TORKOL-680597 format. One record per residue (C-alpha): z, x, y; residue in one letter. Coordinates in steps of 0.02 Angstrom, whole numbers, padded with zeros to 5 digits, always signed. Layout:
REM TORKOL-680597
ZXYa
...
//
This chain:
REM TORKOL-680597
+05089+04417+02815x
+05065+04591+02748x
+05227+04686+02771x
+05277+04842+02679x
+05454+04889+02636x
+05495+05070+02597x
+05623+05121+02470x
+05791+05034+02492x
+05868+05135+02352x
+05858+05324+02349x
+05823+05404+02177x
+05979+05475+02097x
+05921+05656+02104x
+05881+05640+02290x
+06047+05553+02326x
+06135+05699+02242x
+06039+05824+02351x
+06082+05723+02509x
+06260+05677+02458x
+06336+05745+02620x
+06244+05610+02717x
+06284+05424+02725x
+06186+05302+02615x
+06098+05237+02771x
+06045+05412+02825x
+05985+05450+02648x
+05869+05299+02651x
+05796+05348+02820x
+05769+05528+02766x
+05694+05482+02598x
+05572+05362+02683x
+05511+05510+02785x
+05479+05617+02633x
+05638+05719+02649x
+05715+05748+02479x
+05815+05910+02487x
+05969+05972+02579x
+05867+06110+02662x
+05733+05989+02723x
+05866+05871+02791x
+05956+06009+02885x
+05793+06070+02963x
+05741+05894+03011x
+05905+05833+03082x
+05954+05996+03167x
+05801+06086+03238x
+05839+06267+03277x
+05732+06366+03399x
+05759+06537+03321x
+05736+06475+03143x
+05597+06348+03164x
+05479+06419+03297x
+05350+06527+03210x
+05287+06699+03259x
+05136+06665+03372x
+05044+06816+03300x
+05026+06721+03136x
+04886+06623+03222x
+04716+06699+03186x
+04648+06806+03330x
+04809+06792+03432x
+04824+06982+03441x
+04646+06999+03502x
+04672+06866+03636x
+04833+06948+03696x
+04752+07120+03702x
+04611+07055+03813x
+04726+06961+03932x
+04844+07110+03950x
+04694+07221+03986x
+04635+07098+04119x
+04807+07094+04199x
+04819+07284+04202x
+04647+07297+04283x
+04683+07153+04404x
+04529+07059+04342x
+04493+06885+04408x
+04547+06757+04278x
+04511+06570+04269x
+04617+06453+04163x
+04497+06312+04119x
+04593+06161+04055x
+04548+05989+03992x
+04576+05841+04107x
+04697+05741+03998x
+04885+05742+03972x
+04867+05883+03847x
+04754+06003+03939x
+04838+05975+04107x
+05017+06015+04053x
+04946+06158+03947x
+04861+06226+04104x
+05028+06215+04195x
+05103+06323+04056x
+04974+06459+04091x
+04993+06439+04280x
+05183+06459+04270x
+05164+06612+04159x
+05051+06702+04283x
+05163+06654+04427x
+05316+06717+04333x
+05240+06889+04305x
+05182+06889+04488x
+04998+06899+04442x
+04897+06825+04586x
+04715+06854+04538x
+04697+06694+04437x
+04654+06512+04468x
+04663+06349+04372x
+04510+06241+04349x
+04509+06062+04284x
+04333+05988+04269x
+04296+05818+04344x
+04282+05692+04201x
+04137+05594+04276x
+04040+05729+04369x
+04057+05872+04245x
+04105+05791+04081x
+04213+05857+03942x
+04224+06043+03902x
+04149+06197+03980x
+03994+06170+04086x
+03864+06292+04149x
+03878+06238+04330x
+04060+06291+04337x
+04022+06451+04241x
+03890+06500+04369x
+04015+06474+04511x
+04141+06584+04419x
+04011+06721+04394x
+03969+06723+04580x
+04154+06731+04619x
+04179+06887+04512x
+04274+06805+04369x
+04275+06914+04213x
+04388+06812+04097x
+04401+06626+04059x
+04548+06561+03958x
+04518+06383+03899x
+04657+06259+03864x
+04625+06113+03746x
+04437+06131+03744x
+04280+06234+03708x
+04286+06244+03517x
+04120+06148+03520x
+04045+06233+03675x
+03935+06357+03582x
+03796+06365+03713x
+03912+06366+03863x
+04021+06507+03794x
+03863+06606+03753x
+03804+06579+03932x
+03969+06641+04004x
+03967+06795+03894x
+03786+06830+03947x
+03845+06831+04128x
+03979+06959+04088x
+04124+06836+04075x
+04231+06851+03919x
+04296+06685+03853x
+04457+06660+03757x
+04452+06488+03678x
+04621+06407+03647x
+04597+06236+03569x
+04657+06122+03431x
+04506+06010+03403x
+04412+06020+03239x
+04293+06170+03235x
+04114+06127+03195x
+04001+06224+03079x
+03946+06346+03215x
+04086+06425+03319x
+04062+06478+03499x
+04030+06667+03521x
+04193+06691+03617x
+04289+06853+03636x
+04428+06769+03536x
+04459+06594+03468x
+04640+06539+03451x
+04637+06377+03351x
+04739+06362+03192x
+04616+06234+03121x
+04479+06364+03100x
+04433+06434+02929x
+04538+06583+02877x
+04688+06537+02984x
+04850+06528+02883x
+04970+06477+03023x
+05111+06368+02953x
+05069+06222+03069x
+04887+06183+03105x
+04927+06022+03199x
+04981+06095+03367x
+04906+06009+03520x
+04810+06102+03655x
+04964+06126+03764x
+05059+06186+03611x
+04927+06319+03577x
+04935+06375+03760x
+05123+06390+03745x
+05105+06496+03587x
+04987+06610+03684x
+05117+06633+03821x
+05250+06663+03689x
+05140+06801+03614x
+05105+06879+03785x
+05289+06886+03829x
+05332+06956+03658x
+05207+07096+03693x
+05242+07138+03874x
+05381+07023+03938x
+05507+07162+03961x
+05385+07268+04063x
+05343+07117+04171x
+05527+07089+04205x
+05538+06923+04111x
+05703+06886+04025x
+05694+06856+03836x
+05680+06671+03798x
+05611+06623+03970x
+05465+06536+03883x
+05587+06398+03831x
+05578+06332+04010x
+05393+06299+03982x
+05432+06184+03837x
+05440+06036+03956x
+05252+06048+03978x
+05216+06095+03797x
+05320+05944+03742x
+05233+05830+03867x
+05066+05881+03789x
+05132+05864+03612x
+05201+05688+03636x
+05057+05626+03744x
+04921+05689+03626x
+05002+05601+03478x
+04998+05748+03358x
+05117+05732+03210x
+05297+05759+03266x
+05342+05859+03112x
+05353+06045+03075x
+05339+06153+03233x
+05284+06006+03339x
+05451+05922+03307x
+05542+06076+03371x
+05431+06088+03525x
+05458+05903+03564x
+05646+05912+03529x
+05681+06060+03644x
+05548+06007+03769x
+05637+05842+03798x
+05797+05938+03832x
+05706+06043+03962x
+05623+05888+04039x
+05795+05810+04063x
+05842+05961+04170x
+05671+06003+04242x
+05676+06055+04425x
+05489+06020+04450x
+05480+05915+04611x
+05325+05819+04555x
+05401+05776+04388x
+05564+05718+04468x
+05477+05612+04600x
+05362+05531+04473x
+05514+05481+04370x
+05596+05405+04524x
+05438+05305+04563x
+05447+05234+04387x
+05636+05210+04394x
+05659+05318+04240x
+05825+05411+04229x
+05785+05596+04204x
+05946+05642+04113x
+05916+05512+03976x
+05726+05533+03962x
+05654+05489+03791x
+05490+05515+03701x
+05447+05332+03738x
+05463+05368+03925x
+05344+05515+03904x
+05216+05421+03798x
+05215+05255+03889x
+05264+05297+04067x
+05226+05479+04112x
+05069+05514+04009x
+04970+05362+04072x
+05000+05417+04252x
+04944+05595+04217x
+04790+05527+04128x
+04756+05406+04271x
+04705+05553+04381x
+04553+05593+04273x
+04514+05414+04223x
+04512+05349+04402x
+04505+05497+04520x
+04519+05688+04525x
+04613+05767+04377x
+04665+05923+04472x
+04783+05809+04569x
+04888+05783+04411x
+04892+05972+04385x
+04949+05996+04565x
+05085+05866+04541x
+05160+05956+04391x
+05140+06133+04458x
+05186+06114+04642x
+05350+06174+04715x
+05318+06082+04879x
+05425+05925+04897x
+05304+05841+05020x
+05152+05871+04910x
+05251+05811+04759x
+05299+05650+04848x
+05120+05612+04902x
+05044+05649+04733x
+05175+05554+04632x
+05142+05401+04740x
+04954+05423+04720x
+04959+05436+04530x
+05078+05289+04517x
+04958+05180+04617x
+04807+05242+04521x
+04889+05189+04358x
+04916+05013+04425x
+04731+05003+04471x
+04685+05068+04299x
+04786+04931+04213x
+04690+04794+04304x
+04523+04874+04266x
+04561+04891+04080x
+04618+04710+04067x
+04452+04648+04139x
+04347+04763+04027x
+04445+04712+03872x
+04416+04528+03908x
+04229+04559+03926x
+04221+04666+03767x
+04309+04536+03659x
+04195+04398+03722x
+04038+04497+03673x
+04107+04549+03504x
+04155+04373+03456x
+03986+04306+03511x
+03893+04433+03402x
+04016+04441+03256x
+04123+04585+03195x
+04027+04720+03097x
+04086+04873+02999x
+04088+04971+03162x
+04118+04900+03335x
+03993+04966+03464x
+04011+04895+03638x
+03977+04954+03815x
+03914+04919+03988x
+03825+05037+04110x
+03949+04983+04244x
+04103+05028+04142x
+04202+05178+04201x
+04191+05315+04067x
+04368+05370+04107x
+04448+05213+04035x
+04336+05172+03888x
+04447+05270+03767x
+04586+05147+03805x
+04468+05002+03766x
+04416+05084+03602x
+04598+05102+03549x
+04637+04920+03591x
+04483+04860+03495x
+04536+04956+03339x
+04706+04872+03349x
+04626+04701+03376x
+04489+04706+03243x
+04538+04844+03120x
+04369+04932+03132x
+04313+05101+03202x
+04264+05070+03383x
+04134+05157+03491x
+04140+05109+03675x
+04021+05174+03808x
+03995+05170+03995x
+03895+05261+04127x
+03944+05215+04305x
+03877+05359+04412x
+03841+05478+04267x
+03666+05536+04222x
+03694+05500+04037x
+03789+05371+03937x
+03964+05431+03894x
+04072+05359+03757x
+04239+05367+03670x
+04279+05320+03492x
+04434+05284+03390x
+04451+05270+03201x
+04542+05138+03101x
+04591+05273+02976x
+04447+05242+02854x
+04325+05371+02923x
+04324+05543+03002x
+04239+05513+03169x
+04171+05690+03185x
+04090+05673+03012x
+04023+05501+03056x
+03941+05560+03217x
+03874+05716+03131x
+03791+05603+03000x
+03687+05518+03135x
+03510+05585+03148x
+03496+05759+03224x
+03459+05754+03409x
+03522+05577+03437x
+03683+05628+03525x
+03679+05747+03671x
+03856+05800+03633x
+03997+05754+03513x
+04175+05814+03487x
+04353+05767+03451x
+04476+05739+03310x
+04467+05649+03144x
+04532+05489+03226x
+04481+05509+03408x
+04321+05575+03485x
+04194+05574+03623x
+04006+05577+03637x
+03861+05569+03758x
+03687+05499+03730x
+03528+05481+03832x
+03510+05313+03921x
+03353+05264+03825x
+03440+05287+03656x
+03594+05181+03688x
+03510+05024+03619x
+03497+05108+03448x
+03677+05173+03443x
+03747+05031+03338x
+03603+05039+03215x
+03621+05228+03194x
+03810+05222+03172x
+03802+05081+03044x
+03673+05179+02944x
+03779+05338+02952x
+03934+05239+02904x
+03851+05190+02739x
+03816+05374+02697x
+03984+05457+02730x
+04143+05464+02630x
+04270+05329+02670x
+04453+05315+02626x
+04569+05168+02611x
+04647+05126+02777x
+04834+05132+02796x
+04913+04965+02747x
+04913+04840+02887x
+05078+04773+02948x
+05240+04859+02996x
+05329+04983+02885x
+05507+04925+02857x
+05638+05055+02815x
+05763+04933+02740x
+05844+04764+02762x
+05995+04748+02877x
+06104+04607+02943x
+06154+04575+03123x
+06325+04653+03090x
+06234+04819+03060x
+06176+04828+03241x
+06314+04948+03293x
+06340+05104+03397x
+06376+05202+03238x
+06211+05154+03156x
+06117+05186+03318x
+06187+05363+03322x
+06124+05390+03144x
+05950+05330+03194x
+05952+05434+03353x
+05968+05594+03251x
+05793+05564+03182x
+05714+05567+03356x
+05596+05615+03432x
+05484+05484+03352x
+05296+05481+03345x
+05152+05508+03226x
+05220+05569+03059x
+05397+05513+03105x
+05392+05329+03150x
+05540+05244+03232x
+05645+05161+03095x
+05610+04974+03082x
+05720+04848+02991x
+05704+04674+02919x
+05835+04547+02973x
+05814+04395+02858x
+05866+04217+02899x
+05946+04255+03067x
+05989+04109+03181x
+05931+04115+03361x
+06073+04069+03478x
+05968+04073+03635x
+05787+04101+03688x
+05737+04154+03863x
+05598+04239+03960x
+05622+04378+04087x
+05524+04488+04205x
+05436+04450+04368x
+05300+04351+04277x
+05417+04289+04140x
+05306+04373+04011x
+05443+04459+03910x
+05545+04378+03772x
+05732+04388+03745x
+05824+04319+03594x
+06013+04315+03573x
+06097+04324+03402x
+06281+04327+03357x
+06368+04439+03231x
+06514+04384+03121x
+06637+04430+03258x
+06551+04318+03385x
+06479+04467+03481x
+06309+04431+03557x
+06166+04544+03501x
+06011+04538+03612x
+05834+04567+03549x
+05692+04594+03671x
+05503+04597+03657x
+05397+04657+03802x
+05239+04556+03835x
+05290+04430+03703x
+05320+04244+03713x
+05367+04108+03587x
+05182+04057+03586x
+05137+04224+03505x
+05217+04163+03344x
+05118+04008+03304x
+05176+03998+03123x
+05359+04022+03168x
+05469+03910+03273x
+05553+04017+03405x
+05683+03909+03492x
+05871+03891+03510x
+05949+03860+03339x
+05795+03911+03237x
+05811+04025+03085x
+05686+04168+03081x
+05648+04332+02993x
+05644+04472+03119x
+05571+04647+03108x
+05650+04758+03241x
+05708+04930+03288x
+05882+04971+03353x
+05894+05051+03524x
+06013+05088+03667x
+05969+05010+03833x
+06027+05093+03994x
+05961+04957+04109x
+06059+04956+04272x
+06157+05102+04193x
+06247+04983+04076x
+06236+05052+03899x
+06197+04916+03771x
+06147+04924+03589x
+06009+04798+03559x
+05857+04759+03452x
+05676+04790+03503x
+05566+04657+03423x
+05422+04721+03318x
+05373+04555+03239x
+05438+04382+03196x
+05386+04318+03024x
//
């Protein structure tokens, strides 16, 4: 079993720097690369005024603001064109709420249909905008790779402001302005903002320029942090630097958010709004927002988050909740089929799998699950009613997916895009049979790095007596957790199981009971786990095990309880 323990002892010079914190806190901070008093203060106590950067430090921000202000003054028709996922949709809500706040009516939001229009800007939509008299398009979370489409819009007299966070390719679109801190020449202090985060920075810059004249109170943009934070957590960008501040304050706003759609969706999921966590956002809210584009019409998710109508909010929250349940069943069936084919053919350096009947909207989920299962980059494709094959890919950390796809012969892909670890592509139907061969050949040519070590990262060893309210409060200060700031995990060695049980409607969740030295029962739960999952370990009453777990507070049935969340049993 390959498990990796971080430092249990903090170096003397670091301990001296962090002397005002407990030994336990010092270990947790040091394991996250925090070695100075100043870094610790900034990490543990995010401060809006201190830690949110000037938006005009982003390259081209001034040019983008100037064009939008000019459009507002001239009452030009503006389209906010956002991506269809739980980054672009909340980011589009940010822009929508800004225009509504300044009482600007001559704008509309557009979310492309995943299956009928595909990812990014498309010429069909641009032609409709041109006929409708649109003179400015503001993109959210897309278009950095839409060179031809942006050129087409500009040729029709429509200026395009690209706001995006995906990796720029060699040729940039000929937009009026590109706001993307990953582009060459940008020196912004955080180049890992998500699409919704970039949209929020644009609104921050606009209000800094003209907020007073528009009658907007200073600091009003903080109320939009619920959507910027939803994007940030859902898109799994690193929750460090400015992203940590956006997520931290955004969760505070979410817990008070008056948005009817947001409130009703939480009620459908039985999630308590006032105690909402980043886990609720990532594992409960985001999948339901994404379900709209994966299974249906993405603009419905935008309407849910932006509506002020209670009836509409109720209908749409119910719709998205049901769509997500349908999506779960579909993914389970596809995953079963994919694993059967892979195991029949053998696992290669890259997993390439697909079916013309597979729904393109859910194949990204399959790709992610296959990476977890086999530890290889995965390319998954489908077509359904689309003209071309559409695919999603996920990396195991050894390759940059954009570089890998770019290394495939020129003209093979119709379109590629994405991040280092997550991407999308489209290919003509007649070429799909050669996709695996082309990717394997490209894989041999490109630079590869060592993957992150497999197994869980353990912060330190604890005993059952350490599962206390006091230690939980220490851990809680490190939230929100995510990429770049993993939830602290601990090793509990040689602990005796007092009781084993299963719970849930289908009895597919595991519960273990331990006892501390005072005879107090300490529960440990594992969702979608059973004793059979641990074939090399006996999991039964009275057995002694080594447990890897996190410490959490459960509010089930509104009864606070400090418990363990099982990560692994070894």
